[in-house]
RODO-2510 file (C-alpha; in nm, 4 decimals, decimal comma):
residues 180
     n   res          X          Y          Z
     1     m     7,6548     5,7622    15,6629
     2     q     7,2994     5,8080    15,5861
     3     k     7,1915     5,9156    15,2427
     4     i     6,9696     6,2247    15,2240
     5     n     6,6629     6,1624    15,0285
     6     i     6,5470     6,4782    14,8514
     7     d     6,2568     6,4491    14,6225
     8     k     6,1627     6,6770    14,3416
     9     q     5,8739     6,8470    14,5263
    10     t     6,0940     6,9427    14,8215
    11     v     6,3528     7,0987    14,5917
    12     i     6,0888     7,2992    14,4055
    13     f     5,9300     7,4067    14,7342
    14     s     6,2686     7,5114    14,8760
    15     v     6,3562     7,7140    14,5648
    16     f     6,0137     7,8765    14,5722
    17     v     6,0538     7,9685    14,9425
    18     f     6,4033     8,1034    14,8723
    19     f     6,2775     8,3353    14,5970
    20     l     5,9820     8,4387    14,8079
    21     i     6,2102     8,5345    15,0972
    22     m     6,4465     8,7175    14,8591
    23     g     6,1475     8,9060    14,7178
    24     l     6,0375     9,0053    15,0649
    25     f     6,3785     9,1391    15,1640
    26     f     6,4842     9,3008    14,8363
    27     l     6,1953     9,3567    14,5984
    28     f     5,9282     9,4472    14,8524
    29     p     6,1162     9,7436    15,0099
    30     w     6,2152     9,8693    14,6631
    31     s     5,8489     9,8484    14,5541
    32     i     5,7285    10,0307    14,8642
    33     k     5,9858    10,3065    14,8074
    34     k     5,8752    10,3382    14,4445
    35     i     5,5093    10,3581    14,5500
    36     i     5,5907    10,6345    14,8004
    37     l     5,7780    10,8357    14,5349
    38     i     5,4965    10,7946    14,2843
    39     s     5,2387    10,9046    14,5451
    40     r     5,4463    11,2127    14,6291
    41     d     5,4693    11,3038    14,2599
    42     t     5,0955    11,2452    14,2181
    43     v     5,0146    11,4827    14,5055
    44     a     5,2422    11,7525    14,3586
    45     i     5,0874    11,7176    14,0142
    46     s     4,7340    11,7263    14,1543
    47     k     4,8187    12,0512    14,3395
    48     q     4,9479    12,2012    14,0140
    49     i     4,6311    12,0925    13,8337
    50     d     4,4121    12,2469    14,1062
    51     a     4,6082    12,5725    14,0863
    52     a     4,5770    12,5737    13,7066
    53     k     4,1996    12,5146    13,7324
    54     k     4,1672    12,8109    13,9704
    55     e     4,3869    13,0426    13,7624
    56     w     4,2640    12,9450    13,4149
    57     p     3,9669    13,1885    13,4126
    58     n     4,2097    13,4764    13,4867
    59     k     4,4440    13,3804    13,2022
    60     d     4,3333    13,6664    12,9759
    61     n     4,3896    13,9230    13,2526
    62     y     4,7385    13,7849    13,3113
    63     l     4,8231    13,8116    12,9428
    64     k     4,6993    14,1728    12,9312
    65     n     4,8926    14,2579    13,2476
    66     k     5,2024    14,0871    13,1088
    67     d     5,1923    14,3008    12,7935
    68     a     5,1271    14,6171    12,9962
    69     l     5,4181    14,5382    13,2284
    70     r     5,6510    14,4701    12,9359
    71     e     5,5584    14,8052    12,7839
    72     k     5,6084    14,9824    13,1176
    73     i     5,9478    14,8192    13,1664
    74     s     6,0633    14,9040    12,8145
    75     k     5,9564    15,2686    12,8615
    76     a     6,1334    15,2871    13,1972
    77     d     6,4431    15,1074    13,0717
    78     i     6,5202    15,3690    12,8068
    79     k     6,5243    15,6432    13,0727
    80     f     6,8515    15,5040    13,2042
    81     v     7,1892    15,4959    13,0343
    82     n     7,4735    15,2497    13,0728
    83     s     7,8032    15,3610    13,2176
    84     q     7,9620    15,3729    12,8702
    85     q     7,6848    15,5976    12,7371
    86     e     7,7150    15,8885    12,9810
    87     s     7,7989    16,1257    12,6973
    88     k     7,4427    16,0763    12,5664
    89     l     7,3131    16,2667    12,8679
    90     f     7,5515    16,5562    12,8050
    91     s     7,4690    16,5850    12,4364
    92     f     7,0951    16,5578    12,5113
    93     i     7,1126    16,8382    12,7695
    94     s     7,3242    17,0557    12,5412
    95     a     7,1000    17,0079    12,2374
    96     s     6,7817    17,0584    12,4385
    97     s     6,9066    17,3766    12,6009
    98     k     6,9408    17,5457    12,2627
    99     e     6,5760    17,4730    12,1815
   100     f     6,4641    17,6565    12,4965
   101     g     6,7032    17,9500    12,4781
   102     v     6,9167    17,8357    12,7696
   103     e     7,2791    17,9329    12,7028
   104     i     7,5019    17,6761    12,8731
   105     q     7,8364    17,8214    12,9737
   106     s     7,9772    17,5046    13,1305
   107     l     7,8609    17,1459    13,1532
   108     s     8,0744    16,9094    13,3557
   109     p     8,0233    16,5703    13,5139
   110     g     8,0616    16,5280    13,8879
   111     k     8,1785    16,2251    14,0811
   112     v     7,9416    15,9287    14,0526
   113     e     7,7421    15,9064    14,3741
   114     e     7,5520    15,6572    14,5863
   115     s     7,4011    15,3432    14,4508
   116     i     7,0254    15,2995    14,4584
   117     s     6,8162    14,9919    14,3898
   118     t     6,4788    14,9902    14,2198
   119     e     6,2607    14,7280    14,0610
   120     f     6,4408    14,8056    13,7351
   121     g     6,7924    14,7368    13,8666
   122     h     7,0845    14,9010    14,0466
   123     f     7,1777    15,2575    13,9553
   124     n     7,4316    15,5277    14,0343
   125     y     7,3652    15,9011    14,0349
   126     l     7,5728    16,0921    13,7826
   127     p     7,5718    16,4586    13,8885
   128     i     7,6045    16,7068    13,6057
   129     v     7,7129    17,0565    13,7071
   130     i     7,5610    17,3168    13,4761
   131     k     7,6296    17,6901    13,4620
   132     a     7,4025    17,8752    13,2245
   133     k     7,2252    18,2004    13,1374
   134     s     6,8605    18,2159    13,0559
   135     r     6,5336    18,3953    13,1072
   136     f     6,3367    18,2542    13,3980
   137     h     6,0457    18,1213    13,1900
   138     s     6,2833    17,9570    12,9440
   139     l     6,4628    17,7880    13,2321
   140     v     6,1372    17,6553    13,3747
   141     a     6,0304    17,5221    13,0338
   142     f     6,3749    17,3631    12,9883
   143     l     6,3661    17,1909    13,3307
   144     n     6,0098    17,0735    13,2699
   145     y     6,1184    16,9292    12,9354
   146     l     6,4094    16,7448    13,0996
   147     q     6,1802    16,5988    13,3668
   148     n     5,9456    16,4617    13,0997
   149     s     6,2165    16,3600    12,8547
   150     q     6,3377    16,0193    12,7457
   151     y     6,5949    16,0154    13,0296
   152     f     6,5577    16,0272    13,4045
   153     f     6,6846    16,3493    13,5606
   154     d     6,6722    16,4659    13,9205
   155     l     6,7378    16,8308    14,0037
   156     k     6,9574    16,8296    14,3167
   157     k     7,0568    17,1976    14,3406
   158     l     6,9383    17,5156    14,1734
   159     n     7,0735    17,8676    14,2304
   160     i     6,9357    18,1546    14,0265
   161     k     7,0879    18,5046    14,0321
   162     s     6,9105    18,7845    13,8583
   163     d     7,1093    18,9672    13,5901
   164     y     6,8433    19,1534    13,3973
   165     p     6,7312    19,0482    13,1300
   166     y     6,8943    18,7105    13,1854
   167     n     6,9446    18,5050    13,4985
   168     s     7,2687    18,3314    13,5970
   169     i     7,1981    17,9703    13,6810
   170     d     7,4061    17,7195    13,8761
   171     m     7,2482    17,3777    13,9057
   172     i     7,3289    17,0159    13,9673
   173     l     7,1219    16,7805    13,7604
   174     c     7,1580    16,4070    13,8268
   175     g     7,1014    16,1364    13,5700
   176     l     7,0702    15,7683    13,6516
   177     v     7,3408    15,5389    13,5170
   178     k     7,2678    15,1676    13,5194
   179     k     7,5284    14,9569    13,6993
   180     e     7,6561    14,6590    13,5074
***
């Protein structure tokens, strides 16, 4: 049997080649993948920076619009009641009618109707059947007050019968109840 003669330089060269080949098969693909991910992140960040540079001069307008929108939403949000607060509508109508000389004879809730969607949320109509007596001008002032009040009301039906000096009124007034 012949003895294999391996010198120190051959061993070092072989180990070096082994690590070089291992680096090519394992470390090189991992490095390429990492470079691709970093480039993708860099492109995304540069797009965000470009967008920020374009939008920065309009920042003050956005802040003003944001405050105006918040105020508009808060004003609109109080016009609606939650389903547990339906009695607020009844007491508001009853109390307001006295201020305008509208004598309510009956005030009763109807069956909750169709669901509608707006930018403020999903709502149901709550019909309120009202039978009352009033002078015509007082009724008009009362309905105008309800339309411009803190709550949202929609007049669905109005029947007026003349009984001098007062009018008999049958109406269906709908309030919006916020769905939860």
